[in-house]
PDB file as gemmi writes it, atoms N, CA and C in Angstrom:
CRYST1    1.000    1.000    1.000  90.00  90.00  90.00 P 1                      
ATOM      1  N   UNK A   1    -124.276 163.547 136.760  1.00  0.00           N  
ATOM      2  CA  UNK A   1    -124.260 162.592 135.659  1.00  0.00           C  
ATOM      3  C   UNK A   1    -123.167 163.013 134.679  1.00  0.00           C  
ATOM      4  N   UNK A   2    -122.350 162.048 134.293  1.00  0.00           N  
ATOM      5  CA  UNK A   2    -121.291 162.307 133.321  1.00  0.00           C  
ATOM      6  C   UNK A   2    -121.587 161.527 132.046  1.00  0.00           C  
ATOM      7  N   UNK A   3    -121.672 162.252 130.931  1.00  0.00           N  
ATOM      8  CA  UNK A   3    -121.980 161.656 129.636  1.00  0.00           C  
ATOM      9  C   UNK A   3    -120.798 161.871 128.700  1.00  0.00           C  
ATOM     10  N   UNK A   4    -120.374 160.801 128.045  1.00  0.00           N  
ATOM     11  CA  UNK A   4    -119.319 160.873 127.039  1.00  0.00           C  
ATOM     12  C   UNK A   4    -119.822 160.186 125.784  1.00  0.00           C  
ATOM     13  N   UNK A   5    -119.589 160.811 124.629  1.00  0.00           N  
ATOM     14  CA  UNK A   5    -119.985 160.232 123.352  1.00  0.00           C  
ATOM     15  C   UNK A   5    -118.732 160.077 122.497  1.00  0.00           C  
ATOM     16  N   UNK A   6    -118.433 158.839 122.130  1.00  0.00           N  
ATOM     17  CA  UNK A   6    -117.328 158.543 121.221  1.00  0.00           C  
ATOM     18  C   UNK A   6    -117.907 158.571 119.813  1.00  0.00           C  
ATOM     19  N   UNK A   7    -117.323 159.405 118.948  1.00  0.00           N  
ATOM     20  CA  UNK A   7    -117.894 159.670 117.626  1.00  0.00           C  
ATOM     21  C   UNK A   7    -116.839 159.611 116.522  1.00  0.00           C  
ATOM     22  N   UNK A   8    -117.329 159.631 115.289  1.00  0.00           N  
ATOM     23  CA  UNK A   8    -116.526 159.994 114.122  1.00  0.00           C  
ATOM     24  C   UNK A   8    -117.348 161.029 113.354  1.00  0.00           C  
ATOM     25  N   UNK A   9    -116.698 161.895 112.606  1.00  0.00           N  
ATOM     26  CA  UNK A   9    -117.428 162.966 111.912  1.00  0.00           C  
ATOM     27  C   UNK A   9    -118.422 162.474 110.862  1.00  0.00           C  
ATOM     28  N   UNK A  10    -118.196 161.311 110.286  1.00  0.00           N  
ATOM     29  CA  UNK A  10    -119.068 160.838 109.209  1.00  0.00           C  
ATOM     30  C   UNK A  10    -120.226 159.975 109.701  1.00  0.00           C  
ATOM     31  N   UNK A  11    -120.378 159.835 111.002  1.00  0.00           N  
ATOM     32  CA  UNK A  11    -121.396 158.946 111.576  1.00  0.00           C  
ATOM     33  C   UNK A  11    -122.716 159.690 111.808  1.00  0.00           C  
ATOM     34  N   UNK A  12    -123.782 159.352 111.067  1.00  0.00           N  
ATOM     35  CA  UNK A  12    -125.055 160.049 111.252  1.00  0.00           C  
ATOM     36  C   UNK A  12    -125.692 159.765 112.619  1.00  0.00           C  
ATOM     37  N   UNK A  13    -125.470 158.571 113.165  1.00  0.00           N  
ATOM     38  CA  UNK A  13    -126.031 158.244 114.479  1.00  0.00           C  
ATOM     39  C   UNK A  13    -125.339 159.026 115.588  1.00  0.00           C  
ATOM     40  N   UNK A  14    -124.066 159.368 115.371  1.00  0.00           N  
ATOM     41  CA  UNK A  14    -123.336 160.207 116.322  1.00  0.00           C  
ATOM     42  C   UNK A  14    -123.962 161.591 116.376  1.00  0.00           C  
ATOM     43  N   UNK A  15    -124.262 162.141 115.212  1.00  0.00           N  
ATOM     44  CA  UNK A  15    -124.908 163.446 115.140  1.00  0.00           C  
ATOM     45  C   UNK A  15    -126.267 163.418 115.827  1.00  0.00           C  
ATOM     46  N   UNK A  16    -127.028 162.365 115.605  1.00  0.00           N  
ATOM     47  CA  UNK A  16    -128.332 162.219 116.249  1.00  0.00           C  
ATOM     48  C   UNK A  16    -128.181 162.173 117.762  1.00  0.00           C  
ATOM     49  N   UNK A  17    -127.192 161.429 118.245  1.00  0.00           N  
ATOM     50  CA  UNK A  17    -126.956 161.332 119.689  1.00  0.00           C  
ATOM     51  C   UNK A  17    -126.582 162.696 120.270  1.00  0.00           C  
ATOM     52  N   UNK A  18    -125.688 163.401 119.592  1.00  0.00           N  
ATOM     53  CA  UNK A  18    -125.279 164.715 120.073  1.00  0.00           C  
ATOM     54  C   UNK A  18    -126.466 165.670 120.129  1.00  0.00           C  
ATOM     55  N   UNK A  19    -127.282 165.686 119.080  1.00  0.00           N  
ATOM     56  CA  UNK A  19    -128.455 166.569 119.051  1.00  0.00           C  
ATOM     57  C   UNK A  19    -129.447 166.204 120.155  1.00  0.00           C  
ATOM     58  N   UNK A  20    -129.590 164.916 120.415  1.00  0.00           N  
ATOM     59  CA  UNK A  20    -130.491 164.467 121.475  1.00  0.00           C  
ATOM     60  C   UNK A  20    -130.076 165.077 122.821  1.00  0.00           C  
ATOM     61  N   UNK A  21    -128.787 164.941 123.169  1.00  0.00           N  
ATOM     62  CA  UNK A  21    -128.308 165.470 124.444  1.00  0.00           C  
ATOM     63  C   UNK A  21    -128.361 166.996 124.472  1.00  0.00           C  
ATOM     64  N   UNK A  22    -128.069 167.643 123.362  1.00  0.00           N  
ATOM     65  CA  UNK A  22    -128.172 169.101 123.291  1.00  0.00           C  
ATOM     66  C   UNK A  22    -129.607 169.554 123.520  1.00  0.00           C  
ATOM     67  N   UNK A  23    -130.572 168.875 122.875  1.00  0.00           N  
ATOM     68  CA  UNK A  23    -131.984 169.235 123.037  1.00  0.00           C  
ATOM     69  C   UNK A  23    -132.468 169.024 124.462  1.00  0.00           C  
ATOM     70  N   UNK A  24    -131.917 168.015 125.141  1.00  0.00           N  
ATOM     71  CA  UNK A  24    -132.278 167.739 126.544  1.00  0.00           C  
ATOM     72  C   UNK A  24    -131.482 168.621 127.510  1.00  0.00           C  
ATOM     73  N   UNK A  25    -130.565 169.433 126.954  1.00  0.00           N  
ATOM     74  CA  UNK A  25    -129.701 170.307 127.745  1.00  0.00           C  
ATOM     75  C   UNK A  25    -128.869 169.515 128.750  1.00  0.00           C  
ATOM     76  N   UNK A  26    -128.376 168.375 128.296  1.00  0.00           N  
ATOM     77  CA  UNK A  26    -127.506 167.529 129.106  1.00  0.00           C  
ATOM     78  C   UNK A  26    -126.085 167.694 128.577  1.00  0.00           C  
ATOM     79  N   UNK A  27    -125.185 168.203 129.403  1.00  0.00           N  
ATOM     80  CA  UNK A  27    -123.808 168.380 128.937  1.00  0.00           C  
ATOM     81  C   UNK A  27    -123.133 167.033 128.680  1.00  0.00           C  
ATOM     82  N   UNK A  28    -122.251 167.019 127.693  1.00  0.00           N  
ATOM     83  CA  UNK A  28    -121.544 165.781 127.372  1.00  0.00           C  
ATOM     84  C   UNK A  28    -120.149 166.108 126.860  1.00  0.00           C  
ATOM     85  N   UNK A  29    -119.265 165.132 127.018  1.00  0.00           N  
ATOM     86  CA  UNK A  29    -117.935 165.223 126.441  1.00  0.00           C  
ATOM     87  C   UNK A  29    -117.963 164.454 125.132  1.00  0.00           C  
ATOM     88  N   UNK A  30    -117.419 165.057 124.109  1.00  0.00           N  
ATOM     89  CA  UNK A  30    -117.370 164.439 122.785  1.00  0.00           C  
ATOM     90  C   UNK A  30    -115.930 164.030 122.494  1.00  0.00           C  
ATOM     91  N   UNK A  31    -115.736 162.769 122.128  1.00  0.00           N  
ATOM     92  CA  UNK A  31    -114.400 162.291 121.781  1.00  0.00           C  
ATOM     93  C   UNK A  31    -114.439 161.762 120.351  1.00  0.00           C  
ATOM     94  N   UNK A  32    -113.714 162.433 119.469  1.00  0.00           N  
ATOM     95  CA  UNK A  32    -113.637 162.037 118.062  1.00  0.00           C  
ATOM     96  C   UNK A  32    -112.508 161.008 117.935  1.00  0.00           C  
ATOM     97  N   UNK A  33    -112.894 159.732 117.802  1.00  0.00           N  
ATOM     98  CA  UNK A  33    -111.877 158.672 117.767  1.00  0.00           C  
ATOM     99  C   UNK A  33    -111.100 158.651 116.456  1.00  0.00           C  
ATOM    100  N   UNK A  34    -111.580 159.387 115.448  1.00  0.00           N  
ATOM    101  CA  UNK A  34    -110.805 159.466 114.202  1.00  0.00           C  
ATOM    102  C   UNK A  34    -109.576 160.351 114.376  1.00  0.00           C  
ATOM    103  N   UNK A  35    -109.579 161.183 115.406  1.00  0.00           N  
ATOM    104  CA  UNK A  35    -108.461 162.081 115.677  1.00  0.00           C  
ATOM    105  C   UNK A  35    -107.578 161.602 116.825  1.00  0.00           C  
ATOM    106  N   UNK A  36    -108.073 160.662 117.618  1.00  0.00           N  
ATOM    107  CA  UNK A  36    -107.349 160.229 118.808  1.00  0.00           C  
ATOM    108  C   UNK A  36    -107.327 158.700 118.866  1.00  0.00           C  
ATOM    109  N   UNK A  37    -106.266 158.127 118.329  1.00  0.00           N  
ATOM    110  CA  UNK A  37    -106.169 156.658 118.253  1.00  0.00           C  
ATOM    111  C   UNK A  37    -106.105 156.011 119.631  1.00  0.00           C  
ATOM    112  N   UNK A  38    -105.504 156.685 120.609  1.00  0.00           N  
ATOM    113  CA  UNK A  38    -105.450 156.131 121.971  1.00  0.00           C  
ATOM    114  C   UNK A  38    -106.856 156.029 122.555  1.00  0.00           C  
ATOM    115  N   UNK A  39    -107.674 157.062 122.327  1.00  0.00           N  
ATOM    116  CA  UNK A  39    -109.063 157.028 122.808  1.00  0.00           C  
ATOM    117  C   UNK A  39    -109.872 155.973 122.054  1.00  0.00           C  
ATOM    118  N   UNK A  40    -109.575 155.776 120.773  1.00  0.00           N  
ATOM    119  CA  UNK A  40    -110.245 154.725 119.998  1.00  0.00           C  
ATOM    120  C   UNK A  40    -109.934 153.359 120.597  1.00  0.00           C  
ATOM    121  N   UNK A  41    -108.676 153.122 120.929  1.00  0.00           N  
ATOM    122  CA  UNK A  41    -108.282 151.847 121.547  1.00  0.00           C  
ATOM    123  C   UNK A  41    -108.953 151.676 122.909  1.00  0.00           C  
ATOM    124  N   UNK A  42    -108.998 152.755 123.676  1.00  0.00           N  
ATOM    125  CA  UNK A  42    -109.655 152.730 124.988  1.00  0.00           C  
ATOM    126  C   UNK A  42    -111.127 152.348 124.840  1.00  0.00           C  
ATOM    127  N   UNK A  43    -111.806 152.987 123.880  1.00  0.00           N  
ATOM    128  CA  UNK A  43    -113.218 152.705 123.641  1.00  0.00           C  
ATOM    129  C   UNK A  43    -113.431 151.243 123.251  1.00  0.00           C  
ATOM    130  N   UNK A  44    -112.595 150.741 122.354  1.00  0.00           N  
ATOM    131  CA  UNK A  44    -112.729 149.346 121.910  1.00  0.00           C  
ATOM    132  C   UNK A  44    -112.489 148.389 123.064  1.00  0.00           C  
ATOM    133  N   UNK A  45    -111.560 148.720 123.931  1.00  0.00           N  
ATOM    134  CA  UNK A  45    -111.243 147.840 125.056  1.00  0.00           C  
ATOM    135  C   UNK A  45    -112.414 147.741 126.032  1.00  0.00           C  
ATOM    136  N   UNK A  46    -113.015 148.879 126.412  1.00  0.00           N  
ATOM    137  CA  UNK A  46    -114.082 148.807 127.414  1.00  0.00           C  
ATOM    138  C   UNK A  46    -115.436 148.432 126.827  1.00  0.00           C  
ATOM    139  N   UNK A  47    -115.645 148.668 125.519  1.00  0.00           N  
ATOM    140  CA  UNK A  47    -116.967 148.394 124.942  1.00  0.00           C  
ATOM    141  C   UNK A  47    -117.006 147.109 124.122  1.00  0.00           C  
ATOM    142  N   UNK A  48    -115.846 146.663 123.657  1.00  0.00           N  
ATOM    143  CA  UNK A  48    -115.810 145.514 122.767  1.00  0.00           C  
ATOM    144  C   UNK A  48    -116.287 145.851 121.362  1.00  0.00           C  
ATOM    145  N   UNK A  49    -116.431 147.140 121.059  1.00  0.00           N  
ATOM    146  CA  UNK A  49    -116.974 147.586 119.777  1.00  0.00           C  
ATOM    147  C   UNK A  49    -115.963 148.425 119.015  1.00  0.00           C  
ATOM    148  N   UNK A  50    -116.054 148.350 117.694  1.00  0.00           N  
ATOM    149  CA  UNK A  50    -115.250 149.226 116.845  1.00  0.00           C  
ATOM    150  C   UNK A  50    -116.107 150.333 116.248  1.00  0.00           C  
ATOM    151  N   UNK A  51    -117.431 150.151 116.264  1.00  0.00           N  
ATOM    152  CA  UNK A  51    -118.345 151.128 115.678  1.00  0.00           C  
ATOM    153  C   UNK A  51    -118.742 152.202 116.671  1.00  0.00           C  
ATOM    154  N   UNK A  52    -119.219 153.307 116.140  1.00  0.00           N  
ATOM    155  CA  UNK A  52    -119.686 154.424 116.949  1.00  0.00           C  
ATOM    156  C   UNK A  52    -121.134 154.750 116.593  1.00  0.00           C  
ATOM    157  N   UNK A  53    -121.857 155.435 117.417  1.00  0.00           N  
ATOM    158  CA  UNK A  53    -121.411 156.002 118.676  1.00  0.00           C  
ATOM    159  C   UNK A  53    -121.368 154.964 119.796  1.00  0.00           C  
ATOM    160  N   UNK A  54    -120.464 155.193 120.711  1.00  0.00           N  
ATOM    161  CA  UNK A  54    -120.470 154.513 121.998  1.00  0.00           C  
ATOM    162  C   UNK A  54    -120.685 155.628 123.010  1.00  0.00           C  
ATOM    163  N   UNK A  55    -121.701 155.463 123.834  1.00  0.00           N  
ATOM    164  CA  UNK A  55    -122.080 156.495 124.800  1.00  0.00           C  
ATOM    165  C   UNK A  55    -121.894 155.914 126.194  1.00  0.00           C  
ATOM    166  N   UNK A  56    -121.246 156.680 127.050  1.00  0.00           N  
ATOM    167  CA  UNK A  56    -121.180 156.277 128.449  1.00  0.00           C  
ATOM    168  C   UNK A  56    -121.952 157.293 129.278  1.00  0.00           C  
ATOM    169  N   UNK A  57    -122.762 156.771 130.159  1.00  0.00           N  
ATOM    170  CA  UNK A  57    -123.486 157.600 131.125  1.00  0.00           C  
ATOM    171  C   UNK A  57    -123.082 157.068 132.487  1.00  0.00           C  
ATOM    172  N   UNK A  58    -122.273 157.868 133.180  1.00  0.00           N  
ATOM    173  CA  UNK A  58    -121.612 157.426 134.397  1.00  0.00           C  
ATOM    174  C   UNK A  58    -120.834 156.148 134.073  1.00  0.00           C  
ATOM    175  N   UNK A  59    -121.174 155.025 134.666  1.00  0.00           N  
ATOM    176  CA  UNK A  59    -120.414 153.792 134.405  1.00  0.00           C  
ATOM    177  C   UNK A  59    -121.150 152.826 133.478  1.00  0.00           C  
ATOM    178  N   UNK A  60    -122.230 153.285 132.864  1.00  0.00           N  
ATOM    179  CA  UNK A  60    -123.013 152.443 131.947  1.00  0.00           C  
ATOM    180  C   UNK A  60    -122.608 152.718 130.503  1.00  0.00           C  
ATOM    181  N   UNK A  61    -122.573 151.654 129.703  1.00  0.00           N  
ATOM    182  CA  UNK A  61    -122.158 151.758 128.301  1.00  0.00           C  
ATOM    183  C   UNK A  61    -123.353 151.489 127.401  1.00  0.00           C  
ATOM    184  N   UNK A  62    -123.547 152.352 126.416  1.00  0.00           N  
ATOM    185  CA  UNK A  62    -124.607 152.181 125.424  1.00  0.00           C  
ATOM    186  C   UNK A  62    -123.940 152.120 124.055  1.00  0.00           C  
ATOM    187  N   UNK A  63    -124.222 151.058 123.330  1.00  0.00           N  
ATOM    188  CA  UNK A  63    -123.678 150.887 121.990  1.00  0.00           C  
ATOM    189  C   UNK A  63    -124.714 151.404 121.000  1.00  0.00           C  
ATOM    190  N   UNK A  64    -124.317 152.355 120.164  1.00  0.00           N  
ATOM    191  CA  UNK A  64    -125.244 152.938 119.207  1.00  0.00           C  
ATOM    192  C   UNK A  64    -126.131 153.972 119.876  1.00  0.00           C  
ATOM    193  N   UNK A  65    -127.035 154.538 119.115  1.00  0.00           N  
ATOM    194  CA  UNK A  65    -127.989 155.509 119.662  1.00  0.00           C  
ATOM    195  C   UNK A  65    -129.258 154.765 120.037  1.00  0.00           C  
ATOM    196  N   UNK A  66    -129.316 154.328 121.296  1.00  0.00           N  
ATOM    197  CA  UNK A  66    -130.457 153.598 121.831  1.00  0.00           C  
ATOM    198  C   UNK A  66    -131.222 154.557 122.747  1.00  0.00           C  
ATOM    199  N   UNK A  67    -132.142 155.309 122.159  1.00  0.00           N  
ATOM    200  CA  UNK A  67    -132.841 156.368 122.890  1.00  0.00           C  
ATOM    201  C   UNK A  67    -133.578 155.829 124.108  1.00  0.00           C  
ATOM    202  N   UNK A  68    -134.197 154.680 123.982  1.00  0.00           N  
ATOM    203  CA  UNK A  68    -134.946 154.099 125.100  1.00  0.00           C  
ATOM    204  C   UNK A  68    -134.021 153.820 126.288  1.00  0.00           C  
ATOM    205  N   UNK A  69    -132.880 153.231 126.020  1.00  0.00           N  
ATOM    206  CA  UNK A  69    -131.924 152.928 127.081  1.00  0.00           C  
ATOM    207  C   UNK A  69    -131.353 154.211 127.683  1.00  0.00           C  
ATOM    208  N   UNK A  70    -131.069 155.201 126.831  1.00  0.00           N  
ATOM    209  CA  UNK A  70    -130.561 156.482 127.317  1.00  0.00           C  
ATOM    210  C   UNK A  70    -131.562 157.116 128.253  1.00  0.00           C  
ATOM    211  N   UNK A  71    -132.833 157.153 127.859  1.00  0.00           N  
ATOM    212  CA  UNK A  71    -133.855 157.778 128.686  1.00  0.00           C  
ATOM    213  C   UNK A  71    -134.008 157.074 130.012  1.00  0.00           C  
ATOM    214  N   UNK A  72    -133.852 155.763 130.030  1.00  0.00           N  
ATOM    215  CA  UNK A  72    -133.902 155.019 131.294  1.00  0.00           C  
ATOM    216  C   UNK A  72    -132.760 155.446 132.221  1.00  0.00           C  
ATOM    217  N   UNK A  73    -131.583 155.653 131.638  1.00  0.00           N  
ATOM    218  CA  UNK A  73    -130.409 155.977 132.456  1.00  0.00           C  
ATOM    219  C   UNK A  73    -130.356 157.432 132.909  1.00  0.00           C  
ATOM    220  N   UNK A  74    -130.982 158.345 132.180  1.00  0.00           N  
ATOM    221  CA  UNK A  74    -130.877 159.761 132.559  1.00  0.00           C  
ATOM    222  C   UNK A  74    -131.978 160.191 133.512  1.00  0.00           C  
ATOM    223  N   UNK A  75    -132.918 159.316 133.821  1.00  0.00           N  
ATOM    224  CA  UNK A  75    -134.002 159.675 134.740  1.00  0.00           C  
ATOM    225  C   UNK A  75    -133.509 159.743 136.163  1.00  0.00           C  
TER     226      UNK A  75                                                      
END                                                                             
């Protein structure tokens, strides 16, 4: 399973998402879109969203911290 979290440092939901995966001991890649404009554009293109967090689990996209949807996908 490959997990990527697109974040900004000031986003409280991003922090919640990161802590969730850390507590579950699920490794993830963190991409700070405030530091990488190309990654921000990439995220907006595939998700249709400008807000964060955007979480990808394999090829599935989750907008925001939707714990129920995340738990369904990580089972």
